[in-house]
C-alpha positions in Angstrom: 21.1 -2.8 -4.8 19.8 0.7 -5.0 19.5 2.0 -1.6 17.2 4.7 -0.6 20.2 6.9 0.4 21.9 6.6 -3.0 18.9 7.3 -5.1 17.5 9.9 -3.0 14.2 8.3 -3.1 11.8 5.4 -2.6 8.3 3.8 -3.1 6.1 4.4 -0.1 3.2 2.5 -1.4 2.0 0.3 -4.4 -1.7 -0.8 -5.0 -4.7 0.6 -6.5 -6.1 4.3 -6.8 -8.6 5.1 -4.4 -9.7 7.5 -6.9 -10.1 4.6 -10.0 -8.7 1.4 -9.1 -6.1 2.0 -11.3 -2.6 0.4 -10.3 -1.1 3.5 -8.9 2.5 3.9 -6.9 3.6 6.3 -4.4 7.0 7.6 -4.3 9.2 10.3 -1.8 12.4 12.0 -3.2 14.4 14.3 -1.6 14.6 12.1 1.5 18.5 12.7 2.1 19.6 15.5 0.0 17.4 18.7 -0.3 14.7 19.0 -3.0 15.6 22.2 -5.5 12.4 23.3 -5.7 12.9 27.2 -5.4 8.9 27.7 -3.4 8.9 24.8 -1.1 12.5 24.5 0.0 13.9 21.2 1.3 10.8 19.2 1.9 10.8 15.9 0.8 8.7 15.4 -2.3 5.7 13.0 -2.6 4.5 12.1 -6.1 1.4 9.8 -7.3 2.0 8.1 -10.3 0.1 5.7 -12.6 1.8 2.4 -12.9 1.0 1.8 -16.7 2.9 4.1 -18.3 4.5 7.4 -18.0 2.9 10.6 -17.0 2.6 11.8 -20.7 1.3 8.7 -22.0 -1.1 8.6 -19.2 -2.7 12.1 -20.0 -2.8 11.8 -23.8 -5.0 8.5 -23.0 -7.3 10.6 -21.1 -6.3 8.2 -18.4 -5.1 10.6 -15.4 -7.8 10.4 -13.2 -6.3 7.7 -11.7 -3.1 10.0 -9.9 -5.3 14.0 -10.8 -9.2 12.1 -10.3 -11.4 15.3 -11.4 -9.5 18.0 -11.4 -10.5 20.7 -13.5 -6.7 21.5 -14.6 -5.4 18.3 -15.5 -3.3 17.7 -18.7 -5.5 15.9 -20.3 -8.4 18.6 -20.0 -6.0 21.0 -21.6 -5.9 22.5 -18.2 -3.2 24.8 -16.7 -1.6 22.4 -14.1 1.5 23.9 -13.1 3.5 20.8 -13.6 5.7 20.1 -16.3 4.8 16.2 -17.7 8.4 16.0 -19.7 11.1 17.9 -17.7 12.0 16.6 -14.6 9.7 15.3 -11.7 6.9 13.0 -13.2 8.6 11.4 -16.3 11.9 11.2 -14.3 10.5 9.7 -11.6 8.3 7.2 -13.1 11.1 5.8 -15.4 13.6 5.6 -12.3 10.7 3.5 -10.5 10.3 1.2 -13.6 13.7 0.9 -13.7 13.8 -0.4 -9.7 16.1 2.2 -8.7 13.2 3.4 -5.9 13.3 0.6 -3.6 11.0 0.3 -0.7 10.9 2.7 2.0 12.8 1.8 5.0 11.7 2.8 8.6 15.1 5.1 8.6 13.5 6.7 5.2 10.2 7.4 6.9 12.0 8.5 10.1 13.7 10.6 7.8 11.1 12.3 5.7 8.9 13.1 9.1 12.0 15.1 10.2 12.4 17.0 6.9 8.6 17.7 6.4 6.6 16.7 3.3 5.2 18.2 0.1 2.2 15.6 -0.7 1.2 16.0 -4.1 4.6 17.2 -6.0 2.4 15.6 -9.2 -0.6 13.8 -8.5 -3.8 13.6 -5.6 -3.2 12.7 -1.9 -6.4 10.7 -2.4 -5.0 8.9 -4.7 -3.1 6.6 -1.8 -3.8 5.5 1.2 -4.6 8.2 4.0 -2.2 6.5 6.1 0.8 8.0 4.4 -0.4 11.2 5.2 -0.8 10.2 8.8 2.5 8.9 9.3 4.8 11.3 7.7 2.8 14.8 8.9 4.1 15.3 12.0 6.1 18.3 11.8 6.0 20.6 8.8 4.2 19.7 5.5 2.2 20.9 2.5 -0.8 19.1 0.8 -3.9 20.5 -1.6 -6.5 18.4 -2.9 -9.4 19.0 -5.5 -11.6 16.0 -4.5 -12.8 18.0 -1.7 -16.1 18.0 -2.1 -16.6 14.2 -2.4 -17.7 12.4 0.5 -15.2 9.4 0.5 -12.6 12.3 1.2 -13.8 14.4 4.0 -11.4 13.3 6.1 -8.4 14.3 4.2 -9.2 17.9 5.3 -7.1 17.3 8.4 -3.9 17.4 6.2 -5.0 19.2 3.2 -6.1 22.5 1.6 -9.0 22.7 -0.6 -7.8 23.4 -4.0 -10.7 26.0 -5.0 -10.9 28.0 -8.5 -13.4 30.5 -7.5 -14.8 32.7 -4.3 -18.2 30.1 -4.8 -16.0 27.2 -4.4 -14.0 28.8 -1.4 -17.5 29.2 0.6 -18.5 25.8 -0.3 -15.5 24.3 1.0 -15.1 26.2 4.0 -18.8 24.9 4.8 -17.7 21.7 4.8 -14.9 22.2 7.0 -11.8 22.9 5.0 -9.4 25.6 4.9 -8.6 26.4 1.0 -6.3 27.3 -1.6 -7.7 29.8 -4.1 -6.2 30.9 -6.9 -7.4 34.6 -7.7 -6.5 37.2 -10.1 -3.9 39.4 -9.1 -5.3 42.6 -7.6 -8.6 41.0 -6.6 -9.2 41.6 -3.1 -8.7 38.6 -0.7 -11.8 36.9 1.0 -12.5 37.4 4.9 -10.1 35.4 6.7 -7.9 34.7 3.8 -4.4 35.6 3.6 -1.8 36.0 0.6 0.6 32.9 0.1 3.9 34.1 2.3 5.7 33.0 -0.5 4.7 35.7 -2.8 4.2 38.3 0.0 7.3 37.8 1.6 9.1 35.4 -0.3 8.8 32.5 2.7 9.5 29.0 1.3 6.8 26.6 2.5 9.7 24.5 4.7 9.6 27.5 6.6 5.7 28.7 6.9 3.7 25.5 7.2 0.8 27.2 7.1 -1.2 25.2 4.3 -1.4 22.2 6.2 -5.2 21.4 6.6 -7.0 22.0 10.3 -5.2 19.7 12.0 -4.4 20.5 15.9 -7.6 23.0 15.7 -7.0 25.0 12.8 -10.0 24.9 11.3 -10.3 28.4 12.1 -7.5 29.6 10.8 -6.8 31.3 7.7 -7.0 30.3 4.4 -4.3 31.0 1.9 -4.8 32.7 -1.7 -2.4 32.8 -4.4 -2.3 35.1 -7.6 -2.7 33.4 -11.0 0.5 31.4 -11.9 1.5 28.2 -13.8 2.7 26.8 -17.0 -0.4 27.9 -18.7 -2.1 30.9 -17.2 -4.2 31.4 -20.4 -6.5 28.6 -18.9 -7.4 30.6 -16.3 -8.4 34.1 -18.4 -10.1 31.5 -20.1 -12.1 30.0 -17.7 -12.0 31.7 -14.3 -15.1 33.9 -15.3 -17.1 30.4 -15.0 -18.4 28.7 -12.2 -15.8 25.8 -11.9 -18.1 23.3 -9.9 
């Protein structure tokens, strides 16, 4: 039987998506061996996947609301989601899960992830799974982002997640709801009040060593929010849509 040490991954939860009730699975990878993600550094990676089919098929069939909610950047809407569905992460992790190569997480796995730190949403929405996963794992250093920040059912996620916003309008609205935000902007555009440029972009700092994108926990509601210059696999989407009020 495969162990989480052998596979470097484990199933954290299986159940119904909190977004649309579809069967989902939450998987953690990079538990015992460092993630190779150059931006995040050696954080554990948490994936929110639909059980019914691999991510490319889920996207083609426009069923990805189960894991991505109403994100305007998701693949089924021809958005500019930075996660490539066919290479590496989402597809490969779904296949390994389907083949039974990821065992159920043990207490040791959870403890190791707490010490290592986590990236919630390497693919998919943290709001698709139980809030208790974040509560349990967000102990030291983590990052978390959600496009579901405007929905009443998910306001408590602001403790651990940043509101992903696409415009100043959305940023101000998120702030008014008590969220810190992570905003995509045009290169050269000024920063907003109480907003800093992503430290990976400005200083080359990895997420593991930064930790600023961690919601409002420990009284951080007054801390600065974060902006990043337009990036991703399909930047043209941002060029086409950023002039619109994206809400």
